[in-house]
C-alpha positions as a Python dict, from the first residue, in 0.01 Angstrom:
ca = {
    (1, 'X'): (0, 0, 0),
    (2, 'X'): (-371, -15, -102),
    (3, 'X'): (-612, -287, -84),
    (4, 'X'): (-765, -412, -409),
    (5, 'X'): (-1016, -141, -541),
    (6, 'X'): (-1194, -125, -214),
    (7, 'X'): (-1042, 225, -215),
    (8, 'X'): (-906, 192, 141),
    (9, 'X'): (-523, 251, 149),
    (10, 'X'): (-289, 178, 405),
    (11, 'X'): (-104, 509, 546),
    (12, 'X'): (295, 503, 466),
    (13, 'X'): (510, 505, 770),
    (14, 'X'): (799, 635, 607),
    (15, 'X'): (962, 961, 753),
    (16, 'X'): (849, 1176, 473),
    (17, 'X'): (469, 1027, 475),
    (18, 'X'): (475, 1111, 856),
    (19, 'X'): (588, 1469, 781),
    (20, 'X'): (318, 1497, 532),
    (21, 'X'): (60, 1354, 771),
    (22, 'X'): (169, 1596, 1058),
    (23, 'X'): (129, 1898, 816),
    (24, 'X'): (-215, 1783, 716),
    (25, 'X'): (-304, 1736, 1087),
    (26, 'X'): (-184, 2079, 1150),
    (27, 'X'): (-378, 2245, 874),
    (28, 'X'): (-678, 2077, 1043),
    (29, 'X'): (-656, 2296, 1322),
    (30, 'X'): (-796, 2592, 1121),
    (31, 'X'): (-1104, 2398, 1014),
    (32, 'X'): (-1448, 2536, 1078),
    (33, 'X'): (-1777, 2429, 959),
    (34, 'X'): (-1715, 2463, 590),
    (35, 'X'): (-1966, 2459, 289),
    (36, 'X'): (-2048, 2095, 348),
    (37, 'X'): (-2289, 2091, 49),
    (38, 'X'): (-1953, 2051, -156),
    (39, 'X'): (-1776, 1745, -256),
    (40, 'X'): (-1406, 1871, -302),
    (41, 'X'): (-1347, 2254, -218),
    (42, 'X'): (-1244, 2492, -495),
    (43, 'X'): (-887, 2389, -453),
    (44, 'X'): (-953, 2033, -509),
    (45, 'X'): (-1158, 2094, -802),
    (46, 'X'): (-903, 2303, -980),
    (47, 'X'): (-642, 2048, -859),
    (48, 'X'): (-832, 1753, -1050),
    (49, 'X'): (-861, 1979, -1353),
    (50, 'X'): (-524, 2079, -1387),
    (51, 'X'): (-394, 1705, -1336),
    (52, 'X'): (-648, 1597, -1604),
    (53, 'X'): (-515, 1830, -1852),
    (54, 'X'): (-170, 1623, -1841),
    (55, 'X'): (-327, 1320, -1970),
    (56, 'X'): (-576, 1471, -2244),
    (57, 'X'): (-488, 1415, -2599),
    (58, 'X'): (-408, 1705, -2845),
    (59, 'X'): (-755, 1648, -3011),
    (60, 'X'): (-929, 1671, -2693),
    (61, 'X'): (-725, 1983, -2589),
    (62, 'X'): (-819, 2168, -2917),
    (63, 'X'): (-1178, 2087, -2880),
    (64, 'X'): (-1198, 2204, -2513),
    (65, 'X'): (-1008, 2525, -2615),
    (66, 'X'): (-1270, 2583, -2886),
    (67, 'X'): (-1536, 2565, -2630),
    (68, 'X'): (-1372, 2764, -2365),
    (69, 'X'): (-1300, 3038, -2623),
    (70, 'X'): (-1670, 3135, -2583),
    (71, 'X'): (-1566, 3282, -2244),
    (72, 'X'): (-1227, 3449, -2307),
    (73, 'X'): (-973, 3378, -2033),
    (74, 'X'): (-1151, 3080, -1907),
    (75, 'X'): (-947, 2753, -1821),
    (76, 'X'): (-1043, 2402, -1741),
    (77, 'X'): (-945, 2494, -1368),
    (78, 'X'): (-1144, 2815, -1366),
    (79, 'X'): (-1474, 2649, -1500),
    (80, 'X'): (-1440, 2338, -1263),
    (81, 'X'): (-1633, 2508, -982),
    (82, 'X'): (-1905, 2664, -1184),
    (83, 'X'): (-2155, 2403, -1102),
    (84, 'X'): (-2114, 2473, -749),
    (85, 'X'): (-2113, 2847, -782),
    (86, 'X'): (-2450, 2820, -974),
    (87, 'X'): (-2626, 2522, -803),
    (88, 'X'): (-2998, 2572, -780),
    (89, 'X'): (-3303, 2369, -627),
    (90, 'X'): (-3292, 2186, -980),
    (91, 'X'): (-2963, 2091, -1013),
    (92, 'X'): (-2865, 2037, -624),
    (93, 'X'): (-2934, 1667, -652),
    (94, 'X'): (-2702, 1632, -954),
    (95, 'X'): (-2396, 1652, -738),
    (96, 'X'): (-2442, 1331, -523),
    (97, 'X'): (-2629, 1003, -507),
    (98, 'X'): (-2731, 819, -195),
    (99, 'X'): (-2726, 441, -164),
    (100, 'X'): (-2892, 230, 111),
    (101, 'X'): (-2645, 123, 382),
    (102, 'X'): (-2496, -210, 323),
    (103, 'X'): (-2580, -215, -68),
    (104, 'X'): (-2339, -22, -296),
    (105, 'X'): (-2497, -175, -614),
    (106, 'X'): (-2636, 112, -804),
    (107, 'X'): (-2997, 65, -889),
    (108, 'X'): (-3130, 353, -1102),
    (109, 'X'): (-3496, 334, -997),
    (110, 'X'): (-3398, 309, -619),
    (111, 'X'): (-3109, 538, -636),
    (112, 'X'): (-3164, 800, -885),
    (113, 'X'): (-3541, 857, -923),
    (114, 'X'): (-3641, 1092, -1234),
    (115, 'X'): (-3259, 1092, -1303),
    (116, 'X'): (-3196, 1317, -1030),
    (117, 'X'): (-2857, 1209, -896),
    (118, 'X'): (-2500, 1230, -997),
    (119, 'X'): (-2479, 917, -1182),
    (120, 'X'): (-2753, 1037, -1447),
    (121, 'X'): (-2637, 1393, -1457),
    (122, 'X'): (-2271, 1290, -1532),
    (123, 'X'): (-2391, 1063, -1819),
    (124, 'X'): (-2652, 1306, -1972),
    (125, 'X'): (-2377, 1585, -1973),
    (126, 'X'): (-2114, 1366, -2142),
    (127, 'X'): (-2385, 1278, -2422),
    (128, 'X'): (-2433, 1652, -2480),
    (129, 'X'): (-2057, 1712, -2465),
    (130, 'X'): (-2013, 1443, -2723),
    (131, 'X'): (-2280, 1534, -2946),
    (132, 'X'): (-2335, 1814, -3217),
    (133, 'X'): (-2538, 2044, -2988),
    (134, 'X'): (-2478, 2426, -3036),
    (135, 'X'): (-2149, 2519, -2876),
    (136, 'X'): (-2292, 2700, -2593),
    (137, 'X'): (-2473, 2398, -2475),
    (138, 'X'): (-2155, 2180, -2502),
    (139, 'X'): (-1957, 2438, -2306),
    (140, 'X'): (-2213, 2401, -2049),
    (141, 'X'): (-2190, 2038, -2035),
    (142, 'X'): (-1813, 2053, -2012),
    (143, 'X'): (-1827, 2266, -1708),
    (144, 'X'): (-2063, 2007, -1555),
    (145, 'X'): (-1852, 1703, -1666),
    (146, 'X'): (-1522, 1858, -1512),
    (147, 'X'): (-1713, 1922, -1187),
    (148, 'X'): (-1944, 1617, -1152),
    (149, 'X'): (-1627, 1365, -1234),
    (150, 'X'): (-1441, 1522, -946),
    (151, 'X'): (-1743, 1516, -707),
    (152, 'X'): (-1831, 1156, -764),
    (153, 'X'): (-1479, 1060, -630),
    (154, 'X'): (-1560, 1219, -290),
    (155, 'X'): (-1689, 896, -80),
    (156, 'X'): (-1958, 1102, 99),
    (157, 'X'): (-2108, 1183, -246),
    (158, 'X'): (-2185, 849, -300),
    (159, 'X'): (-2288, 778, 72),
    (160, 'X'): (-2614, 746, 247),
    (161, 'X'): (-2938, 946, 282),
    (162, 'X'): (-2994, 893, 641),
    (163, 'X'): (-2709, 1126, 756),
    (164, 'X'): (-2725, 1343, 425),
    (165, 'X'): (-2377, 1217, 322),
    (166, 'X'): (-2209, 1274, 653),
    (167, 'X'): (-2350, 1627, 693),
    (168, 'X'): (-2530, 1492, 998),
    (169, 'X'): (-2260, 1344, 1149),
    (170, 'X'): (-2100, 1589, 1384),
    (171, 'X'): (-1743, 1564, 1490),
    (172, 'X'): (-1462, 1720, 1669),
    (173, 'X'): (-1156, 1750, 1455),
    (174, 'X'): (-865, 1848, 1698),
    (175, 'X'): (-1090, 2087, 1909),
    (176, 'X'): (-1291, 2226, 1618),
    (177, 'X'): (-1652, 2124, 1582),
    (178, 'X'): (-1731, 2030, 1227),
    (179, 'X'): (-1916, 1737, 1042),
    (180, 'X'): (-1778, 1429, 853),
    (181, 'X'): (-1888, 1568, 514),
    (182, 'X'): (-1692, 1910, 571),
    (183, 'X'): (-1374, 1734, 690),
    (184, 'X'): (-1385, 1529, 363),
    (185, 'X'): (-1455, 1861, 178),
    (186, 'X'): (-1118, 1964, 288),
    (187, 'X'): (-956, 1663, 186),
    (188, 'X'): (-867, 1597, 552),
    (189, 'X'): (-665, 1915, 549),
    (190, 'X'): (-490, 1866, 219),
    (191, 'X'): (-701, 2106, 42),
    (192, 'X'): (-726, 2407, 262),
    (193, 'X'): (-489, 2601, 14),
    (194, 'X'): (-336, 2546, -324),
    (195, 'X'): (-107, 2279, -256),
    (196, 'X'): (182, 2252, -490),
    (197, 'X'): (371, 1978, -307),
    (198, 'X'): (38, 1758, -326),
    (199, 'X'): (7, 1853, -705),
    (200, 'X'): (372, 1759, -786),
    (201, 'X'): (302, 1422, -573),
    (202, 'X'): (-7, 1325, -753),
    (203, 'X'): (139, 1408, -1102),
    (204, 'X'): (435, 1195, -1068),
    (205, 'X'): (213, 916, -956),
    (206, 'X'): (10, 975, -1266),
    (207, 'X'): (300, 1009, -1498),
    (208, 'X'): (292, 777, -1795),
    (209, 'X'): (-25, 600, -1667),
    (210, 'X'): (-366, 630, -1871),
    (211, 'X'): (-696, 527, -1743),
    (212, 'X'): (-983, 374, -1942),
    (213, 'X'): (-1312, 554, -1942),
    (214, 'X'): (-1523, 438, -1659),
    (215, 'X'): (-1905, 459, -1615),
    (216, 'X'): (-2064, 689, -1370),
    (217, 'X'): (-2242, 411, -1203),
    (218, 'X'): (-1919, 224, -1140),
    (219, 'X'): (-1744, 527, -992),
    (220, 'X'): (-2020, 577, -759),
    (221, 'X'): (-2030, 218, -643),
    (222, 'X'): (-1647, 236, -595),
    (223, 'X'): (-1685, 559, -382),
    (224, 'X'): (-1993, 393, -197),
    (225, 'X'): (-1745, 112, -99),
    (226, 'X'): (-1502, 341, 54),
    (227, 'X'): (-1783, 526, 267),
    (228, 'X'): (-1911, 173, 377),
    (229, 'X'): (-1560, 65, 498),
    (230, 'X'): (-1570, -52, 865),
    (231, 'X'): (-1345, 235, 986),
    (232, 'X'): (-1471, 515, 755),
    (233, 'X'): (-1701, 682, 1000),
    (234, 'X'): (-1456, 779, 1294),
    (235, 'X'): (-1557, 837, 1664),
    (236, 'X'): (-1697, 1154, 1729),
    (237, 'X'): (-1353, 1295, 1850),
    (238, 'X'): (-1146, 1247, 1530),
    (239, 'X'): (-786, 1116, 1618),
    (240, 'X'): (-477, 1170, 1426),
    (241, 'X'): (-465, 802, 1354),
    (242, 'X'): (-794, 852, 1138),
    (243, 'X'): (-620, 1115, 947),
    (244, 'X'): (-323, 912, 893),
    (245, 'X'): (-542, 616, 769),
    (246, 'X'): (-743, 816, 525),
    (247, 'X'): (-496, 1085, 379),
    (248, 'X'): (-390, 831, 122),
    (249, 'X'): (-752, 762, 43),
    (250, 'X'): (-793, 1123, -30),
    (251, 'X'): (-477, 1143, -263),
    (252, 'X'): (-600, 822, -444),
    (253, 'X'): (-952, 963, -505),
    (254, 'X'): (-800, 1310, -652),
    (255, 'X'): (-556, 1114, -865),
    (256, 'X'): (-826, 868, -991),
    (257, 'X'): (-1067, 1177, -1055),
    (258, 'X'): (-810, 1331, -1268),
    (259, 'X'): (-712, 1043, -1460),
    (260, 'X'): (-1070, 932, -1519),
    (261, 'X'): (-1191, 1279, -1622),
    (262, 'X'): (-903, 1270, -1863),
    (263, 'X'): (-1038, 950, -2006),
    (264, 'X'): (-1397, 1078, -2017),
    (265, 'X'): (-1303, 1380, -2221),
    (266, 'X'): (-1074, 1198, -2461),
    (267, 'X'): (-1367, 952, -2520),
    (268, 'X'): (-1618, 1235, -2582),
    (269, 'X'): (-1378, 1474, -2762),
    (270, 'X'): (-1076, 1319, -2884),
    (271, 'X'): (-1196, 1247, -3253),
}
């Protein structure tokens, strides 16, 4: 059961739900400090891209394939991590936006000076993708759109500058030292490897549903509200109850990222 659009979801108490939670908690035992500048890890980005492909229109698919043909063998999933792999000092700030604590209303002048944040970057790249720019530039825009649309759904990529999006919030997760951002990078354990059960489950939830395109600012505000939830920052020793509470939120954000990515691509390319 989820609460109305705050992003916070109550965990299932069914036997199957408890089994999934125990599996994810077990996976957390292997977590070390990860590449905590990332939003979702590579498994998460590829998962979002694959799920989005199930909801794009034939026209959109044809347009995407025409662009990907510039790099033989490329797929939407394979290019979904390109923006992290080619991050540089100029583009690093494109992957997140910082809100002041207590205010998740996006104000461009305050939260995105000089357009250096994920809200502005995603909007710019969508404009290029939908334009008549040279195919090489539109392919680059596609890579950014696929990646940033997933990033913006990781709550700590629309979090707070005072703790660097959770990177400075040190925790112990079942005996392992890490930080809150890194914990969420792994999807609280769901994304430590390609998880076919997770993909099937999310796909089933998405089946037959379509999402309208949503502005980058609105998506960022939604993620900020999750990070602002009273229970989002756990005690320094992360308990299994925290994992149990927020695993459904991880699944929700991955599912919404895929659905909204598909809607954005359909709006930009589905002529």
